C-alpha positions as CSV (number, residue, x, y, z in Angstrom):
1,R,-24.1,-5.2,11.4
2,R,-26.8,-2.6,11.6
3,Y,-26.9,0.5,13.8
4,P,-30.5,1.8,14.4
5,T,-29.1,5.0,15.9
6,V,-27.2,5.8,12.7
7,E,-30.2,5.0,10.5
8,L,-32.4,7.2,12.7
9,R,-29.8,10.1,12.3
10,A,-29.8,9.6,8.5
11,E,-33.6,9.8,8.4
12,T,-33.5,13.0,10.5
13,F,-31.0,14.6,8.2
14,N,-32.9,13.8,5.0
15,G,-36.6,13.6,5.9
16,S,-38.8,12.6,3.1
17,T,-35.9,12.1,0.7
18,H,-34.3,9.5,3.0
19,V,-33.6,6.1,1.3
20,P,-33.5,3.3,4.0
21,V,-31.0,0.5,3.9
22,P,-32.9,-2.6,2.5
23,S,-32.8,-6.1,4.0
24,D,-29.5,-7.9,4.0
25,S,-30.5,-10.2,1.0
26,A,-31.8,-7.3,-1.1
27,F,-28.8,-5.1,-0.3
28,L,-26.4,-7.9,-1.2
29,K,-28.2,-8.6,-4.5
30,A,-28.1,-4.9,-5.4
31,L,-24.5,-4.5,-4.4
32,L,-23.3,-7.5,-6.5
33,F,-25.2,-6.1,-9.5
34,Q,-23.6,-2.7,-9.0
35,L,-20.1,-4.2,-8.7
36,R,-20.7,-6.1,-11.9
37,L,-20.2,-9.4,-10.1
38,V,-23.6,-10.6,-11.6
39,D,-25.0,-9.9,-15.0
40,D,-21.8,-8.3,-16.1
41,H,-22.3,-9.4,-19.7
42,V,-25.6,-7.5,-20.0
43,F,-25.6,-3.8,-20.7
44,V,-27.8,-2.0,-18.1
45,E,-28.0,1.8,-18.8
46,Q,-28.3,2.9,-15.1
47,R,-25.1,1.0,-14.3
48,D,-23.0,0.8,-17.5
49,T,-23.6,4.2,-19.2
50,C,-20.5,6.4,-19.7
51,T,-22.0,9.0,-17.3
52,R,-21.7,6.5,-14.4
53,I,-18.0,5.7,-14.7
54,N,-16.7,5.3,-11.2
55,H,-13.3,6.7,-10.2
56,S,-13.5,5.6,-6.6
57,S,-14.9,2.8,-4.4
58,V,-18.0,4.8,-3.5
59,Y,-21.1,3.6,-5.3
60,S,-24.8,4.5,-5.7
61,V,-26.8,1.3,-5.3
62,S,-30.3,1.0,-6.8
63,T,-32.9,-0.3,-4.3
64,A,-36.7,-0.6,-4.3
65,A,-36.9,2.7,-2.3
66,G,-34.5,4.6,-4.5
67,E,-30.7,5.3,-4.9
68,L,-28.7,4.4,-1.8
69,W,-25.6,6.7,-1.6
70,P,-22.8,6.6,-0.5
71,V,-22.0,2.9,-0.4
72,L,-18.3,2.2,0.2
73,A,-17.3,-1.2,-1.3
74,F,-14.4,-3.0,-2.7
75,H,-13.6,-6.6,-3.8
76,K,-10.4,-8.2,-2.5
77,S,-9.2,-11.8,-2.6
78,G,-12.7,-13.3,-3.2
79,L,-14.4,-11.2,-0.4
80,I,-16.5,-8.0,-0.6
81,Y,-15.9,-5.4,2.1
82,A,-18.8,-2.9,2.3
83,C,-20.3,-0.3,4.6
84,V,-22.8,2.5,4.3
85,P,-21.3,5.7,5.9
86,L,-23.5,8.4,7.4
87,V,-23.5,11.8,5.7
88,E,-24.0,14.4,8.4
89,G,-26.1,16.7,6.2
90,T,-28.5,16.7,3.3
91,L,-27.8,14.5,0.3
92,E,-29.3,16.9,-2.3
93,P,-27.2,18.1,-3.9
94,R,-24.6,15.4,-3.2
95,P,-21.7,16.8,-1.2
96,P,-18.1,16.3,-2.5
97,L,-16.6,13.0,-1.3
98,L,-13.7,14.8,0.5
99,T,-16.2,16.6,2.8
100,V,-17.9,13.3,4.0
101,S,-15.8,12.3,7.1
102,G,-17.8,9.0,7.4
103,L,-16.2,7.8,4.2
104,S,-12.6,7.9,5.6
105,Q,-13.8,6.4,8.9
106,G,-15.6,3.6,7.1
107,L,-12.6,2.9,4.8
108,A,-10.3,2.7,7.8
109,L,-12.7,0.2,9.5
110,L,-13.0,-1.9,6.4
111,L,-9.2,-1.9,5.9
112,G,-8.8,-3.0,9.5
113,I,-11.3,-5.9,9.0
114,M,-9.4,-6.9,5.8
115,D,-6.1,-6.8,7.6
116,Y,-7.6,-9.1,10.3
117,I,-9.2,-11.6,7.9
118,S,-6.8,-11.7,4.8
119,P,-3.9,-13.7,6.5
120,S,-6.3,-16.6,6.8
121,R,-7.6,-16.4,3.3
122,K,-6.1,-19.8,2.2
123,N,-7.4,-21.7,5.3
124,E,-11.2,-21.8,5.0
125,A,-11.8,-23.1,8.6
126,E,-9.6,-20.4,10.1
127,M,-11.2,-17.7,8.0
128,N,-14.7,-18.8,9.0
129,A,-13.6,-18.8,12.7
130,K,-12.3,-15.2,12.3
131,I,-15.5,-14.1,10.5
132,G,-17.5,-15.6,13.4
133,Q,-15.5,-13.5,15.9
134,L,-16.1,-10.3,13.9
135,R,-19.4,-9.5,15.6
136,N,-17.7,-9.4,19.1
137,L,-14.8,-7.4,17.7
138,L,-17.1,-4.8,16.1
139,I,-18.8,-4.2,19.4
140,Q,-15.4,-3.0,20.7
141,A,-14.2,-1.3,17.5
142,C,-17.5,0.4,16.6
143,P,-19.9,0.1,19.5
144,L,-22.6,2.7,18.4
145,G,-21.7,3.2,14.8
146,T,-18.7,5.4,15.1
147,P,-15.3,3.6,14.7
148,L,-13.2,4.0,17.9
149,N,-10.4,1.5,16.9
150,T,-9.9,0.4,13.4
151,N,-7.0,-1.9,14.2
152,I,-9.2,-5.0,14.5
153,R,-6.2,-7.4,15.1
154,S,-5.3,-5.7,18.3
155,L,-8.7,-6.3,19.9
156,N,-9.7,-9.3,22.1
157,S,-12.0,-11.8,20.5
158,S,-13.8,-12.9,23.7
159,F,-16.0,-10.8,26.0
160,E,-14.2,-12.1,29.1
161,D,-11.1,-10.1,28.3
162,I,-12.8,-6.8,27.6
163,Q,-12.2,-4.1,30.1
164,E,-15.1,-1.7,30.3
165,M,-12.8,0.9,31.7
166,P,-9.0,0.8,32.0
167,V,-7.9,-0.2,35.5
168,D,-5.4,2.7,35.5
169,K,-6.9,6.1,34.7
170,D,-3.6,7.0,33.0
171,Q,-3.8,4.2,30.4
172,P,-4.6,5.7,27.0
173,A,-7.5,4.2,25.0
174,W,-5.2,2.8,22.3
175,R,-3.4,0.5,24.8
176,S,-6.0,-2.3,24.7
177,S,-4.0,-4.5,27.1
178,T,-0.9,-4.3,29.3
179,Y,2.2,-6.5,28.7
180,K,3.8,-8.7,31.2
181,G,7.3,-10.1,30.5
182,K,10.7,-9.2,29.4
183,P,10.7,-5.6,27.9
184,Q,11.7,-5.3,24.2
185,V,11.3,-2.9,21.4
186,N,11.5,-3.8,17.7
187,V,11.8,-1.1,15.0
188,C,11.9,-1.6,11.3
189,I,12.3,1.1,8.7
190,T,10.8,0.0,5.3
191,E,11.4,2.2,2.3
192,K,9.7,1.6,-1.0
193,V,11.1,3.1,-4.2
194,K,8.8,3.7,-7.3
195,C,10.4,4.5,-10.6
196,M,9.6,5.2,-14.2
197,Q,12.5,5.3,-16.6
198,Y,12.2,6.0,-20.3
199,D,15.8,6.6,-21.7
200,Q,14.4,9.3,-24.0
201,R,15.7,12.9,-24.4
202,D,12.4,14.7,-24.2
203,V,11.0,12.7,-21.2
204,V,12.1,13.1,-17.7
205,D,12.6,9.9,-15.6
206,T,10.8,10.0,-12.3
207,W,11.3,8.2,-9.0
208,Q,9.9,8.5,-5.5
209,V,10.7,7.1,-2.1
210,Y,8.1,6.3,0.6
211,G,9.2,5.3,4.1
212,A,7.3,3.7,7.0
213,V,8.7,3.1,10.5
214,N,7.0,0.1,12.1
215,C,7.3,-0.5,15.9
216,K,6.3,-3.3,18.2
217,C,6.9,-2.3,21.9
218,D,6.5,-5.0,24.5
219,I,6.8,-2.8,27.6
220,E,5.2,-3.2,31.0
221,G,3.0,-0.5,32.5
222,S,-0.2,1.2,31.6
223,A,1.4,4.2,29.8
224,P,5.1,3.7,29.2
225,N,6.9,6.7,27.6
226,I,9.3,6.0,24.7
227,T,11.4,8.5,22.7
228,L,12.7,7.2,19.3
229,S,15.0,9.2,17.0
230,L,15.4,8.8,13.2
231,N,18.8,10.0,12.0
232,L,20.2,10.8,8.5
233,P,23.8,10.8,7.3
234,T,25.6,14.1,6.7
235,N,24.4,15.9,3.5
236,A,21.5,13.4,3.0
237,P,18.2,14.9,1.6
238,P,15.8,15.7,4.5
239,L,12.6,13.7,5.2
240,Q,9.4,15.3,3.9
241,D,5.6,14.9,4.1
242,I,6.0,13.3,7.6
243,V,2.8,11.9,9.0
244,V,2.8,10.6,12.6
245,H,0.7,8.1,14.5
246,H,-1.8,9.5,17.0
247,C,0.1,8.0,19.9
248,V,2.9,10.5,19.4
249,T,2.6,13.0,22.3
250,S,4.5,15.9,20.8
251,V,6.5,16.8,17.7
252,D,8.7,19.6,16.5
253,P,6.5,21.6,14.1
254,A,9.5,22.2,11.8
255,M,9.4,18.4,11.0
256,L,5.9,18.6,9.6
257,V,6.2,21.7,7.4
258,S,8.7,20.2,4.9
259,T,6.7,19.1,1.9
260,S,7.7,17.6,-1.4
261,A,5.3,20.0,-3.2
262,E,7.8,22.8,-2.7
263,P,11.4,23.1,-3.8
264,L,14.1,22.1,-1.2
265,H,15.9,25.0,0.5
266,D,18.8,25.2,3.1
267,S,16.5,26.0,6.0
268,V,14.6,22.7,5.8
269,Y,14.7,20.6,9.0
270,N,17.1,17.6,8.5
271,G,16.9,15.9,11.8
272,P,17.4,14.2,14.1
273,Y,13.7,13.5,14.0
274,K,12.5,12.8,17.6
275,F,9.2,11.0,18.3
276,P,8.0,10.8,22.0
277,F,5.1,8.4,22.2
278,I,3.0,6.0,24.4
279,P,2.9,2.8,22.2
280,P,-0.2,0.7,21.4
281,S,-0.1,-2.9,22.5
282,D,0.1,-4.2,18.9
283,S,2.6,-3.4,16.1
284,F,1.9,0.0,14.5
285,N,3.5,2.4,12.0
286,L,5.0,5.3,14.1
287,C,5.3,7.5,11.0
288,Y,5.4,7.8,7.2
289,Y,7.6,10.0,5.1
290,T,8.9,10.7,1.6
291,S,12.3,12.1,0.4
292,Q,13.7,13.5,-2.8
293,V,16.7,11.2,-3.3
294,P,19.1,12.3,-6.1
295,V,19.3,9.0,-8.1
296,P,17.3,5.8,-8.4
297,P,19.1,2.6,-7.1
298,I,19.2,0.8,-10.5
299,L,19.4,2.7,-13.8
300,G,18.1,0.8,-16.8
301,C,17.7,0.9,-20.6
302,Y,15.3,-1.4,-22.5
303,Q,15.0,-1.6,-26.3
304,L,12.5,-3.8,-28.2
305,I,12.6,-3.8,-32.0
306,E,10.2,-5.8,-34.2
307,E,11.8,-7.4,-37.3
308,G,9.2,-9.4,-39.2
309,S,8.0,-12.3,-37.1
310,Q,10.8,-11.8,-34.6
311,I,11.5,-9.2,-32.0
312,K,15.0,-8.2,-30.7
313,I,15.4,-7.2,-27.1
314,T,18.3,-5.5,-25.3
315,V,18.3,-4.8,-21.5
316,N,21.1,-3.0,-19.7
317,L,21.0,-2.4,-15.9
318,K,23.5,-0.6,-13.7
319,L,23.5,-0.5,-9.9
320,H,24.4,2.9,-8.7
321,E,27.8,2.9,-6.8
322,S,26.2,4.5,-3.7
323,I,23.8,1.5,-3.3
324,K,24.6,-1.5,-1.1
325,N,25.4,-4.4,-3.4
326,S,23.7,-7.1,-1.3
327,F,20.2,-8.2,-2.2
328,E,17.8,-10.7,-0.7
329,Y,16.5,-11.1,-4.3
330,C,16.8,-9.1,-7.6
331,E,14.8,-10.0,-10.7
332,A,13.8,-8.3,-13.9
333,H,10.5,-9.5,-15.4
334,I,10.1,-9.0,-19.2
335,P,6.4,-9.6,-20.2
336,F,5.2,-9.9,-23.8
337,F,1.6,-8.7,-24.0
338,N,-0.9,-9.5,-26.7
339,R,1.3,-12.1,-28.3
340,G,1.3,-15.9,-28.4
341,P,3.5,-18.2,-26.4
342,I,7.3,-17.8,-26.9
343,A,8.1,-20.5,-29.5
344,Q,11.8,-19.7,-30.0
345,L,14.3,-17.9,-27.7
346,E,17.9,-17.2,-28.3
347,Y,19.6,-15.0,-25.7
348,K,22.9,-14.1,-24.0
349,V,23.2,-12.7,-20.5
350,S,26.3,-11.3,-19.0
351,Y,25.3,-12.2,-15.5
352,G,22.6,-14.3,-13.7
353,Q,20.2,-16.7,-15.4
354,L,17.1,-16.3,-17.6
355,D,14.0,-18.4,-17.0
356,L,10.8,-18.8,-19.1
357,S,7.5,-18.8,-17.3
358,R,5.2,-21.8,-17.5
359,E,2.7,-20.0,-19.7
360,K,5.6,-19.0,-22.0
361,S,4.7,-15.3,-22.1
362,L,7.2,-13.9,-19.5
363,L,11.0,-13.9,-19.2
364,V,12.4,-13.8,-15.7
365,W,16.0,-12.6,-15.4
366,V,17.3,-13.6,-12.0
367,M,20.4,-11.5,-10.9
368,G,20.6,-13.2,-7.5
369,Q,22.2,-11.6,-4.4
370,K,24.9,-9.4,-6.0
371,F,25.7,-7.4,-9.1
372,P,29.2,-8.1,-10.6
373,K,32.2,-5.9,-9.7
374,S,31.4,-3.7,-12.7
375,L,27.9,-3.1,-11.3
376,E,26.6,-3.5,-14.8
377,V,24.6,-6.4,-16.4
378,S,23.2,-6.9,-19.9
379,L,20.8,-9.2,-21.7
380,T,20.3,-9.5,-25.5
381,G,18.0,-11.9,-27.2
382,T,15.8,-12.7,-30.2
383,V,12.2,-14.0,-29.5
384,S,9.6,-15.4,-31.8
385,F,6.0,-16.3,-30.9
386,G,3.3,-19.0,-31.6
387,T,-0.4,-18.5,-31.9
388,A,-2.0,-16.5,-29.0
389,G,-4.5,-18.2,-26.7
390,K,-6.8,-16.9,-24.0
391,E,-4.4,-17.8,-21.2
392,H,-1.7,-15.4,-22.5
393,L,-1.0,-11.9,-21.1
394,T,-3.0,-9.0,-22.6
395,D,-2.8,-5.3,-21.8
396,Y,-4.7,-2.4,-23.4
397,V,-1.8,0.0,-22.8
398,C,1.1,-2.2,-23.9
399,T,0.3,-2.6,-27.5
400,G,2.8,-3.0,-30.3
401,N,6.3,-2.0,-29.1
402,T,5.0,-0.2,-26.0
403,A,6.5,-2.6,-23.4
404,Y,8.4,-2.5,-20.2
405,V,10.8,-4.4,-17.9
406,K,9.7,-4.4,-14.2
407,L,12.3,-4.8,-11.5
408,Y,11.7,-6.7,-8.2
409,F,14.3,-6.4,-5.5
410,R,14.9,-6.2,-1.7
411,I,18.0,-4.9,-0.1
412,P,18.1,-5.7,3.7
413,D,19.9,-3.4,6.2
414,F,19.8,-0.5,3.8
415,T,17.7,2.6,3.1
416,L,17.9,4.8,0.0
417,T,17.6,8.0,2.2
418,G,20.2,6.6,4.6
419,C,17.6,6.9,7.4
420,Y,18.4,4.8,10.4
421,V,17.5,4.3,14.1
422,D,20.3,4.7,16.6
423,Q,19.6,2.0,19.2
424,H,21.5,3.9,21.8
425,S,19.3,7.0,21.4
426,V,16.1,5.2,22.1
427,Q,14.9,6.4,25.5
428,I,12.5,4.2,27.5
429,F,11.3,5.6,30.8
430,V,10.6,2.2,32.6
431,P,12.6,0.1,35.1
432,G,15.0,-2.5,33.7
433,K,17.0,-2.5,30.5
434,P,14.8,-3.4,27.5
435,K,16.2,-5.2,24.5
436,I,16.1,-2.9,21.4
437,T,16.2,-4.3,17.9
438,A,16.4,-2.1,14.8
439,S,16.3,-3.1,11.2
440,R,15.8,-1.5,7.8
441,E,15.1,-2.5,4.2
442,L,14.6,-1.1,0.7
443,I,12.0,-2.7,-1.5
444,S,11.0,-2.0,-5.1
445,S,7.5,-0.9,-5.8
446,D,6.2,-0.3,-9.4
447,Y,9.8,-0.1,-10.7
448,Y,9.4,0.2,-14.5
449,I,11.9,0.6,-17.4
450,W,10.0,1.4,-20.6
451,N,11.0,0.5,-24.1
452,S,12.9,3.5,-25.4
453,K,12.1,2.6,-29.1
454,A,8.3,3.2,-28.6
455,P,6.0,5.8,-26.9
456,A,5.2,5.0,-23.3
457,P,2.6,6.4,-20.8
458,M,4.2,9.5,-19.4
459,V,4.2,10.4,-15.7
460,Y,5.7,13.8,-16.7
461,K,6.1,15.5,-20.1
462,P,7.6,18.9,-20.6
463,L,5.3,21.6,-22.2
């Protein structure tokens, strides 16, 4: 989609140095070349030289009229998402990326489009239908070139349903439609824990927790008021780095000043965290947060030692006693990079079962739904390999004995911070008694245990 008003503004800002956006076919050809999706085997100096290493999704695309910059583009699940944001100022010299507001707006719009299309990726007919509706949706989301609503899924796909102006003057812009039916509110707290464990004296293990509170509020009225509270157990670490959705009408400033960049102190606000808001029609994330929890949920030790043509592995895992011992799933993946297929495997597990992947380069240790009463499990084994082929796992970082175990788990009805929603404290200022459902979960995200017998990439190393 092109916006002549935006192109005219770009020409006004840059005068004789303005580079116009070429035709669709010429732009696509240039973009595919820049993304290395064509001619990637050929070295082209203007694209492949070391001085053009790209550290972001912002590119400079060569066209017949000159270098077109900035072009925001990324490749996801077989589709390319791209836009050319307006820089409100001169392009010579190029301004820092953080100062170009159009980049963040363009990225939000592209991510909204991706969120709308990607669920249909495996059904070609459904995906084509959705892409066909995009033009109508973009007229609502970005009518004159400025994104007004980046949540494409919440928009109506047919013109008949579009209200030029809300019927009720009190209806906020983010409530695209009004709900009719039984009132209900669903809240889900999802916490993700990232971890790097080394089991080495001179290296500090690191872990971080990221939380998101997702809401879906089916409430009648043009502007229903809801107040939701997040609570923490006594002596739990406070929530930090809180970011709230724009529909939140007011917030205690003390909630927003607690940051993980500074050390914790006694005066930090530790709840309850109240959020009064007028909800959008679709599901949305009410807020995001982090927290400095004292321990990771699973402590691990991994040792890989090479002895001639064989390697010996030992994996020990321990569930911390404060963690709920009830998993939806819990698996440890042990990949063997830059080696051939596993030809021989002898092992002993104290708990669970060990499976070999189809391509024979990955061991999957399935712990199931519970750790044993001791909360400790162990795996020992000896592995030998055949000749490596193209289909086997490779990694430029994990060479030699530099290797890791990666954990995948989900614990329903549990959060590492202890954060929860008290259903009785949810206030909804509408007639009737809405049904309130609250849930929570803890999910692993990039949870690595590195081989302690070899150097590993360090997140933090003391001076």
